[in-house]
N, C-alpha and C positions, 0 to 999 in steps of 0.2 A: 836172700838178702834184699832188704827194702831200703830205699833212701828217701829222704825229704830234706828240704832246706827251710830254715826259719829265719825270720828277720826279727831279732830279739827286741829292738827298741820300739817297734810299733806292733809287735805280737801278730805278725802275719806269717803264714806258713804255706809252702808249696804243696801241691798234691803229692801223696806218697806213691812211689812207683818202684817196680822191680828193675826198671831201666833208669840209670842215673841221668840220662839225657832229658827226661821230662822235667825233673826239678831244676836242672841246670837251665833249661829253656825258660822256665818261670822266672828264675833270677835275672836272666838277661833282659826279658821283657819288663820286669818290675823295675830294674835299675834304669832302663831307658826311659820309663815313664816317671820315675822319681829319682833324679840324679843325687839328691841329698841322702838317699838310703844306700849306704855303701858297706855296711857290716852285716854279713850273713853267716849263719852257722849250719853246717851240714850234719844231719843226724842219720846214722846208718844203724839199721836193726838187723842183727844176725842171730839166728837161733843157735844157741850153744847148749850142750848137755855135758854134765860131769858125772862120772861114776866113782863111787868110793871103792878103793882097792882094799881087800881084806886079806 
């Protein structure tokens, strides 16, 4: 599983990481530097596989 956080209004994105703490740290730093940026979106990528049952 990989996670990233995006800031949709200004199109900025955290680094993608397998550890959720890295994107979360980015959000906290970014929010501290830009108090008006308060809407974030977490994006989680999970590899899934589906098999067709016959």
